[in-house]
N, C-alpha and C positions, 0 to 999 in steps of 0.2 A: 384267399382275398382279402385284403384289407377292410377292417371296419375303421372307415369316417367318423361315425358318431363319436371317438375318444377324442375328436379333435372340435367337438361342438362348443362354445364356451370360454374356449382356451384364449388366452392374449399372447401373441406376441408383439413385443414392442407397443406401437399405439395402435396394429390390429388387434379384434374380435373376431375369429372365426366363427360368423355365423349359421351356418350349412354349407354343406357340400354340392356341388353343382353338374358333377359330371366331370369328363375326360374330353379336352380338348388337343387335339395336334397329338395326343398322344402325352399329354399332363394331363395329372388330375390339377382341379379348380377347384377353391373355396370364395364362397361371400365370405366378406371383411365389412367390420365397420369401424372407419378410423378413429380415433379419439377427436378429431375434427366434427366427425357429423358424420361425415361421406361413406356409401355404401359401395363398394367397389370388387369385382374377382380380380382372382391372384392367382397365381399357380400357390399351392398345398408347397409344396418342398422351398422355394421362394421364401415363403412366409418363414415356415420351419427356422428356416438358417439363416433369416434378417439379409435373405440376398434382397428381402421389402422387406419394410421398416414404419409405411406409410403410406398412404392415397396419394405421396407427392407432396405435401404439405411441410415436413420436417425436411424437406431438401429445399424445399422455398425459402424455410424460414432458415435456413444456415446459410442460401445465397445472400439474404437479406444481409445479415449479420455478417456476411464480408465485408458487403457491401457500405454498410453502415462506416464498419471499422476503418474502411477504407479509406470512405470519405474524411472521417477522426486525421489519418494520418497527414493529411494538412496542416492542422492545427497546431498550435504554438505549444498547446500543452500537451500534443499527444507524446512528444522527444521528452517531455519530462514526468510523464508516466514511464515512458520505457525505462527512461534511469533509473526512476524508483527502483524499478523490476530489477538491473539489473546489477547493481549496488548489493538487495538484497538478497538474489540468486545466480547470478554468475561469476562462479566460483574459480573463472579465470577472468576476472575481471579484476586491474588492480585497486577499483576502494572495495572489492568483496571484504576483505578484511576489517575495515573498520564499519562496517554497516552488515551483512552477513552473517560475517566469520564473530561476531558478539552476540548472536540471536537478534539483529531486529527483524522484521518484516514488515508486507505491507497488506494489510485489513484484506480479506477476501470480498468484499465489496467493490474494494479498488481495483487488487491484483489481476482479477478477471476478467474486468467491464470497466473498458477507459472510459466511455463514454459517461460512466459513474460520478469517475473523478474529474472527468475537465466540469461535468456539471457544477459540485461541487465547488472547481477551483471557482470557477466564473461567477458563481454566488458566495465567495467569502473572500474577496478582496484581492484576488491576484488580476492584474496588469502586466503588461510588458516591463520591463527592469526587475523584477520582482520573483526571491526565488521561495522554493517550499522551503519550511524550516521544523525540524519538531522540537517542539516548548521541551520537553521534557528528555534531552538527549538522548536518554537511554530505552525511551521507546518507542511505539513501533511507530510505524508510517498510518495514520487513523485520521480520522475527521477530527476528533476530540484533542489529538496530540501536536494538531499540524495548522501552521498558519502563514500565510504567505507575507514575508521583508524583506528589504534589501541587502545587498551581499552584504555589504557593511556591519549589519543588524545578527544576520545570518555567521558573520566569522565572528562572531563577539558569542553567540550558541556553541562553543566546544566544549568534547570533554576534556577532563585534568589533563594535560599534558606527560609523556612519559618521563620527565624528569623531573616531573612537581611530585616533591614525596611529603608536602604539606598534608593532602588530601583533600582540598580545598581551590579552585579554580581564583586564579590570580594573587595567590600567597605562597609565599615561598621563604625558606628558612636562609639567611645569610650565617655562613659561620663567623665572618669574620667580625661579627659585629654581635653575633650569639644572637639574635634578635631574631622574628620573624616577621617579614617584608609585605605590604598588600599594595597592589595597584589595581590600575585602571588605565586603562586606552582607550580612547575613541580617534579615529583617523589618526594613527599613525603618534599622537598626542599623549600625552603623560596630564590626564585630569588626576590624578591622586598616584603618589611614590610614595612611603608613609614606613622607615624603620624605626619601631618603636614595642611590639608586642612578643609579650612571653610566651605568650601560646600561638598555635596554629590559631582556635576558635575564637580567642578576641582578633586578632587578623580579619577573619574574613565577620564576624559580628561589624566591624568598623565597615568593613568596605562595602558589606550591604546597608547600612543604612546610608551610606554617601550616595547607593546610588537610590535609593529610595528617595533622600532630601533630594537629590537633581535630577530625580525622574529621569535618570539613563536608560536606555534600553536592552544592560549589561544583564547574564543571568546569574540571580540571585545565588549563595551558596546555601542561604536556609530562610528558605519561601515563608515558614511560618514568622519570621518577622514583622510580613505585613500585619500578620495580628496582634503581636505584642505593642505596638504605636502604638 
């Protein structure tokens, strides 16, 4: 004979068994209290095997989430959110090597919740025509490291090119002159193109100062220059 008392007080998923209520249609039943406060009878077997996880509230909540996400899919920012995840976690995606392949990830707050990402975006400068940009190009997609900028500015905030051996953005060694060059482009036009530096860091500092003095949107090689001036 089954000792049903051993199940009293046990919790399975959202259901806590309160008492054994007998056999109905050859199936043992128990009275349960759901986490939401609802009292309801269920088959003991279904409760133990997770065939029944709640009074029905869990199913309603999941349905609500699905409907919410489905509604969000019509928002332009939903595709932006999907793009972040594909770049960071889609190993078969063409851009994965530049993002997830380098260890770039999306914070949990955004990764699992498109609504949170969309709400943050709407409150932090997003509008049609702007794209998301990481201020620290080696950092993750997080609220503290992201902003919305024009595509032109986004293109300025790129990591160092593979053919650049200087270690600094916009600084290149020219063998013919045996000097380091620093340059700055905006809308495909050179704002700065100077060959006269013996070391890469001298060229980088000159370039950064030019950016600061002219209030340009380009990324600094040495952000601490802001505090030196």
